[in-house]
ZADRENSE-121840 format. One line per 3 residues: number of its first residue (from 1); their letters; for each residue x, y, z of C-alpha. Coordinates in steps of 0.02 Angstrom, whole numbers, plus 50000, padded with zeros to 5 digits. Layout:
BEGIN
NUM = A = X:Y:Z; ...
// end
This chain:
BEGIN
1 = XXX = 48896:53244:46703; 48856:53418:46789; 48988:53575:46781
4 = XXX = 49003:53714:46904; 49133:53823:46945; 49202:53769:47150
7 = XXX = 49101:53980:47162; 48933:53902:47120; 48960:53755:47206
10 = XXX = 48962:53815:47373; 48805:53920:47344; 48729:53726:47275
13 = XXX = 48820:53592:47361; 48681:53516:47443; 48579:53523:47305
16 = XXX = 48716:53432:47183; 48763:53325:47317; 48592:53283:47315
19 = XXX = 48574:53256:47135; 48744:53165:47145; 48693:53043:47247
22 = XXX = 48501:53023:47183; 48535:52983:47004; 48730:52963:47003
25 = XXX = 48744:53117:46909; 48971:53184:46948; 48975:53347:46973
28 = XXX = 49136:53412:46868; 49209:53554:46996; 49323:53692:46905
31 = XXX = 49460:53766:47001; 49584:53898:46982; 49704:53768:47061
34 = XXX = 49646:53631:46950; 49465:53527:46944; 49407:53410:47051
37 = XXX = 49249:53262:46988; 49133:53207:47143; 49034:53038:47117
40 = XXX = 48883:52954:47200; 48973:52785:47348; 48875:52683:47230
43 = XXX = 48974:52712:47080; 49143:52708:47194; 49119:52575:47246
46 = XXX = 49081:52481:47092; 49235:52580:47007; 49352:52479:47146
49 = XXX = 49248:52331:47090; 49325:52350:46928; 49501:52405:46957
52 = XXX = 49501:52255:47073; 49410:52110:46952; 49545:52188:46872
55 = XXX = 49693:52135:46918; 49654:51995:46953; 49776:51870:46836
58 = XXX = 49649:51807:46663; 49509:51839:46762; 49478:51980:46588
61 = XXX = 49466:51825:46466; 49407:51675:46555; 49241:51808:46561
64 = XXX = 49279:51831:46378; 49259:51631:46366; 49132:51631:46448
67 = XXX = 49044:51773:46365; 49073:51634:46210; 49020:51482:46286
70 = XXX = 48848:51387:46212; 48723:51394:46336; 48704:51202:46292
73 = XXX = 48891:51180:46358; 48825:51289:46501; 48772:51193:46693
76 = XXX = 48588:51200:46718; 48572:51328:46830; 48522:51170:47007
79 = XXX = 48671:51066:46966; 48796:51225:47000; 48912:51202:47196
82 = X = 48867:51366:47264
// end
């Protein structure tokens, strides 16, 4: 994570945003009133998907169960009905 103050952020806003977008590098901006973090849209969407999936009851347990299921107990790919 890049750390900067509001003055430097104002001076370098274009470069910092480009770096955030291109490399998914968050920027922490310090101000007198507090801090703010800028993240890329890609990272934001990933966080929102994680929050959504975490809100589904028993999904976490099902994922963990699936991770511990031996491959020989799984359906072959060509038998999965999508």
